[in-house]
Steps between C-alpha positions, in 0.01 A plus 500: 500500500181680433245731653223732382723808477313816594155341515296505819322171423664156489813641664653162591867441413663168414834344408534189283785256558580386146680186621229359724208686336382606848326833547582704811252761625693816595214708639282777362548873460196681357616788282864386475531123459836494318736248659864511385762224497876552467655402170784296650347349815171403665473831689152647472338834586128477572304826531281556805217754484302654782220719370624843394844470664817461292584152372763312698681181400560166670836361387591133522611187318281256308528139620 
């Protein structure tokens, strides 16, 4: 998984399936593009930003 971190530009986030080599676009979050995946499962937390409001997270499973 990767994103731009705290950058405002290029804030897209992605996950790479190492088996199939497919890249999954997770979204973008300018200012906080730091997706997180669980160590022991495919659960993922994707940050959602909305201007100057606090960051929230969308939680789900990678397919």
